[in-house]
C-alpha positions as CSV (number, residue, x, y, z in Angstrom):
1,X,126.9,140.3,80.3
2,X,125.6,142.8,83.2
3,X,123.9,145.1,79.8
4,X,122.4,141.6,78.6
5,X,120.6,141.2,82.0
6,X,119.5,144.7,82.2
7,X,118.4,144.9,79.0
8,X,116.1,141.6,79.4
9,X,114.9,142.9,82.5
10,X,113.6,146.4,81.0
11,X,111.9,144.2,78.6
12,X,109.9,142.0,80.6
13,X,109.1,144.8,82.7
14,X,107.1,146.9,79.6
15,X,105.9,143.8,78.2
16,X,104.1,143.3,81.8
17,X,103.1,146.8,82.1
18,X,102.0,147.0,78.4
19,X,100.0,143.8,78.7
20,X,98.1,144.6,81.6
21,X,97.4,148.1,80.1
22,X,96.1,146.4,77.0
23,X,94.1,144.0,79.0
24,X,92.6,146.3,81.2
25,X,91.6,148.5,77.6
26,X,90.4,145.7,76.3
27,X,87.9,144.6,79.3
28,X,87.7,147.5,81.5
29,X,84.4,146.1,83.2
30,X,86.2,142.6,83.9
31,X,89.2,144.3,85.8
32,X,87.3,147.3,87.0
33,X,90.9,148.7,87.5
34,X,94.5,148.6,86.1
35,X,95.8,146.8,88.7
36,X,93.7,143.9,88.5
37,X,94.8,143.9,84.6
38,X,98.1,143.7,86.0
39,X,97.5,141.1,88.6
40,X,95.7,139.0,86.0
41,X,98.8,139.2,83.4
42,X,101.1,138.0,86.6
43,X,98.9,134.8,87.3
44,X,98.4,134.1,83.5
45,X,102.1,134.3,82.8
46,X,103.3,132.5,85.8
47,X,100.6,129.8,85.0
48,X,99.2,129.9,88.7
49,X,95.6,131.1,87.5
50,X,93.4,131.2,90.3
51,X,90.2,132.2,88.1
52,X,89.3,135.2,90.0
53,X,89.6,137.0,86.9
54,X,89.9,135.7,83.4
55,X,89.1,137.4,79.8
56,X,85.3,137.0,78.3
57,X,85.4,138.9,75.2
58,X,86.8,137.3,71.6
59,X,89.6,139.8,71.7
60,X,90.3,139.6,75.5
61,X,90.2,135.7,74.9
62,X,93.2,136.2,71.8
63,X,95.2,138.0,74.1
64,X,95.1,135.3,76.6
65,X,96.2,133.1,74.1
66,X,99.1,135.8,73.2
67,X,100.1,135.9,77.1
68,X,100.4,132.3,76.9
69,X,102.6,131.6,74.0
70,X,104.9,134.8,74.4
71,X,104.1,135.9,78.3
72,X,104.7,132.1,79.8
73,X,108.0,132.1,77.4
74,X,109.3,135.0,78.5
75,X,108.5,134.2,82.2
76,X,110.9,130.6,81.5
77,X,113.7,132.7,80.0
78,X,113.7,135.1,83.1
79,X,113.8,131.9,85.3
80,X,116.3,130.3,83.3
81,X,118.4,133.5,83.5
82,X,118.0,133.6,87.7
83,X,119.3,129.9,87.7
84,X,122.0,130.5,85.3
85,X,123.1,133.6,87.4
86,X,123.0,131.4,90.5
87,X,125.0,129.0,88.9
88,X,127.6,131.4,87.6
89,X,127.9,133.0,91.4
90,X,128.5,129.6,92.7
91,X,131.3,128.8,90.1
92,X,133.0,132.2,91.1
93,X,133.1,131.1,94.8
94,X,134.2,127.6,93.9
95,X,136.9,129.2,91.6
96,X,137.9,132.1,94.1
97,X,137.3,135.1,91.9
98,X,134.1,136.3,94.4
99,X,135.4,139.8,96.4
100,X,134.5,139.0,100.4
101,X,132.3,142.1,101.6
102,X,132.1,141.9,105.4
103,X,134.5,142.7,108.7
104,X,135.6,141.3,111.4
105,X,136.8,138.5,110.0
106,X,139.7,136.1,110.0
107,X,142.2,135.7,107.1
108,X,144.1,132.5,106.2
109,X,146.7,133.1,103.6
110,X,148.3,129.6,101.6
111,X,146.5,126.5,102.2
112,X,147.5,123.4,104.3
113,X,146.6,120.7,106.4
114,X,147.8,123.6,109.1
115,X,145.2,125.8,107.8
116,X,142.9,123.3,107.9
117,X,143.2,122.7,111.7
118,X,143.3,126.5,112.0
119,X,140.1,126.9,110.8
120,X,138.5,124.5,113.0
121,X,140.3,125.7,116.1
122,X,138.6,129.3,115.0
123,X,135.2,127.5,114.2
124,X,135.1,125.9,118.0
125,X,136.4,129.4,119.1
126,X,133.7,131.4,117.5
127,X,131.2,129.4,115.4
128,X,130.0,132.8,114.0
129,X,133.6,133.9,112.9
130,X,133.7,134.3,109.1
131,X,136.8,133.0,107.6
132,X,138.5,134.1,104.5
133,X,141.3,131.8,102.9
134,X,143.7,132.9,100.2
135,X,145.4,130.6,98.1
136,X,147.4,130.4,94.6
137,X,145.3,127.3,93.8
138,X,142.0,127.6,91.6
139,X,139.4,125.8,93.9
140,X,137.7,126.2,97.1
141,X,139.0,123.8,99.7
142,X,136.3,124.0,101.6
143,X,133.5,125.1,99.5
144,X,130.8,123.2,101.5
145,X,131.1,125.4,104.8
146,X,129.3,128.7,103.6
147,X,131.1,131.1,106.4
148,X,134.5,130.2,104.2
149,X,135.3,132.5,102.0
150,X,138.1,131.5,99.2
151,X,140.3,134.2,97.3
152,X,142.2,132.4,94.6
153,X,145.5,134.5,93.8
154,X,148.9,135.5,95.0
155,X,148.4,137.0,98.8
156,X,151.4,139.4,98.4
157,X,149.3,141.0,95.7
158,X,147.3,144.7,96.7
159,X,144.4,143.6,94.7
160,X,143.9,140.0,96.4
161,X,144.5,141.2,99.5
162,X,141.6,144.1,99.4
163,X,139.8,141.3,97.3
164,X,139.8,139.6,100.5
165,X,138.7,142.9,103.0
166,X,142.0,142.7,104.7
167,X,141.2,146.3,105.6
168,X,138.2,145.2,108.0
169,X,139.8,141.9,108.9
170,X,140.2,141.0,112.7
171,X,143.2,139.3,112.1
172,X,145.6,137.8,109.5
173,X,147.7,134.3,110.2
174,X,150.3,133.8,107.1
175,X,151.0,130.0,106.9
176,X,154.6,128.6,105.2
177,X,153.6,127.4,101.8
178,X,154.7,124.1,102.2
179,X,154.9,123.6,98.0
180,X,158.0,125.6,98.4
181,X,160.9,123.3,98.7
182,X,163.7,125.8,99.8
183,X,162.8,126.8,103.4
184,X,164.8,130.2,103.1
185,X,162.2,131.0,100.0
186,X,159.3,129.8,102.3
187,X,159.9,132.6,104.8
188,X,161.0,135.2,101.8
189,X,157.3,134.6,100.2
190,X,155.8,134.9,103.7
191,X,157.8,138.0,104.5
192,X,156.6,139.3,101.2
193,X,152.9,138.5,102.1
194,X,153.2,140.1,105.6
195,X,154.9,143.4,104.2
196,X,151.9,144.1,101.9
197,X,149.8,143.6,104.7
198,X,151.3,145.8,106.9
199,X,151.5,148.4,104.3
200,X,148.0,148.1,103.4
201,X,146.5,147.5,107.0
202,X,148.8,147.9,109.4
203,X,145.7,147.9,112.4
204,X,145.3,144.1,111.5
205,X,146.6,141.8,114.0
206,X,149.2,139.8,112.1
207,X,150.5,136.0,113.0
208,X,153.6,134.5,110.8
209,X,154.8,131.0,110.5
210,X,158.6,131.2,110.1
211,X,160.4,128.2,108.8
212,X,164.3,129.4,109.8
213,X,164.8,131.2,113.3
214,X,167.6,133.3,111.7
215,X,164.5,135.3,110.1
216,X,163.0,136.4,112.7
217,X,164.8,139.8,112.6
218,X,163.3,140.5,109.5
219,X,159.6,140.0,110.3
220,X,160.4,142.0,113.5
221,X,161.1,145.1,111.1
222,X,158.0,144.8,109.3
223,X,156.6,145.1,112.3
224,X,154.4,141.5,112.5
225,X,152.8,141.3,115.7
226,X,153.4,137.5,116.6
227,X,155.2,134.9,114.9
228,X,155.7,131.4,115.3
229,X,158.4,129.0,114.8
230,X,157.4,126.2,112.5
231,X,159.0,123.1,114.0
232,X,160.3,124.5,117.1
233,X,157.0,123.8,119.2
234,X,156.7,120.4,117.9
235,X,160.2,119.7,118.3
236,X,159.8,121.2,122.5
237,X,156.3,119.2,122.7
238,X,158.4,115.9,121.5
239,X,160.9,116.4,123.7
240,X,158.5,117.0,126.6
241,X,156.8,114.1,126.1
242,X,159.8,111.7,126.0
243,X,161.6,113.2,129.4
244,X,158.0,114.2,131.2
245,X,155.5,111.4,130.5
246,X,152.2,113.3,130.5
247,X,153.2,116.6,129.9
248,X,152.6,116.9,126.5
249,X,148.7,115.7,127.1
250,X,149.0,119.3,129.5
251,X,150.1,121.5,127.1
252,X,147.9,120.1,123.9
253,X,145.0,120.9,125.9
254,X,146.1,124.2,126.2
255,X,146.5,124.4,122.7
256,X,143.2,124.1,121.7
257,X,139.8,125.1,122.9
258,X,138.6,121.7,121.7
259,X,139.1,119.7,124.7
260,X,140.2,120.4,128.7
261,X,140.1,123.9,130.1
262,X,142.1,126.8,127.9
263,X,143.5,129.7,128.3
264,X,141.5,133.4,128.7
265,X,142.2,137.0,129.3
266,X,140.4,138.6,132.0
267,X,139.7,142.1,132.7
268,X,141.8,143.7,135.6
269,X,139.4,144.1,138.7
270,X,140.1,147.7,140.4
271,X,139.5,145.8,143.5
272,X,142.5,143.7,143.3
273,X,145.6,145.8,144.5
274,X,148.3,143.2,144.4
275,X,149.0,140.0,142.1
276,X,148.0,138.1,145.3
277,X,144.7,139.1,145.8
278,X,143.8,138.7,141.8
279,X,145.5,135.0,142.4
280,X,143.6,134.3,145.6
281,X,140.0,136.1,144.1
282,X,140.2,134.2,140.6
283,X,141.0,130.8,142.7
284,X,138.1,130.9,144.6
285,X,136.0,131.5,141.4
286,X,137.7,128.1,140.0
287,X,140.7,129.9,137.7
288,X,144.1,129.7,137.7
289,X,146.1,133.4,137.1
290,X,148.7,132.7,135.2
291,X,150.5,135.8,133.5
292,X,150.6,139.0,133.5
293,X,151.1,140.2,129.4
294,X,154.0,137.4,128.6
295,X,155.7,137.7,131.9
296,X,154.2,134.0,133.9
297,X,156.2,134.5,137.1
298,X,154.0,137.0,138.4
299,X,153.7,133.8,141.6
300,X,156.7,135.1,142.9
301,X,155.8,138.7,143.2
302,X,152.1,138.1,144.7
303,X,152.7,140.9,147.1
304,X,153.3,143.6,144.3
305,X,150.7,145.7,142.9
306,X,148.5,145.4,139.5
307,X,149.7,147.7,137.0
308,X,146.6,149.9,135.3
309,X,147.7,148.4,132.2
310,X,147.6,144.5,132.9
311,X,146.6,142.2,130.7
312,X,145.9,139.2,132.8
313,X,145.7,135.5,131.6
314,X,144.1,132.4,133.2
315,X,143.4,128.8,132.7
316,X,139.8,127.5,133.3
317,X,137.1,126.4,131.7
318,X,134.7,128.3,129.3
319,X,132.0,128.5,131.6
320,X,134.2,129.9,134.4
321,X,135.3,132.1,131.9
322,X,132.5,133.4,130.7
323,X,131.0,133.9,135.0
324,X,134.0,135.7,135.6
325,X,133.9,138.4,132.5
326,X,130.6,138.9,133.5
């Protein structure tokens, strides 16, 4: 197919150049130079026909008729090939056979309603973020969204991961394949996928959904950055909702950037000597300091110094976060 398209392109180029040369040879006084003849051939073939140049001799008019018959037909062939190529690209995009060429994208593996929610949340967090979905279905689940690319295939395969640009990805999230009935097999498939990711691109931040808590040790063994127990968060949220009314609404807000305040990481200010100074300074700016890394008990050690490698997290709205971050 590629050779055929190149051959057609070469034929058209030769036809246009030869036609311009013939036209200039037949009527040098009409066109004055070869470029004007080339310009006339192009306007004639495209049926634009501005009329600033036209054949005056009998031989020139015969050649014009030749261009009408063969030149316009040849141009129609080109247009048809262009439309066909665009249609083929769109078909391959929908079928998930096109490789992704980009960087700093987020890779989502295994399509489900959770993946759909993840896409919405990512775009809420960063509307310009490119997303690549890998799934074994043969149809793009979000074909109407231009910034979402789809790769069809087995995500544990090196070829599929490389087609998805795993080496340049910002992060990879592996969701459990709900089409598998046995939960242990779901975790087994996820483990195989993250093992491939860690082997090919260990620098990519990987998060995986785990169905059974007993399998956590296996995922830690392959150096998964973070994992989420599938039913654990839902169960805890349901209990809190039942026993502490309104508790679940607060947690739900923190889980989504679409509603209310959110959790943000802020850079450590060298002026903050202790957690207490950081807490008070951030509070005056409209934010609440809640943790350093995963330590949420810093409000009980406000007199302790802030370490140089601190990763401080706050709860606030986006406008306040941007002002604090500067």
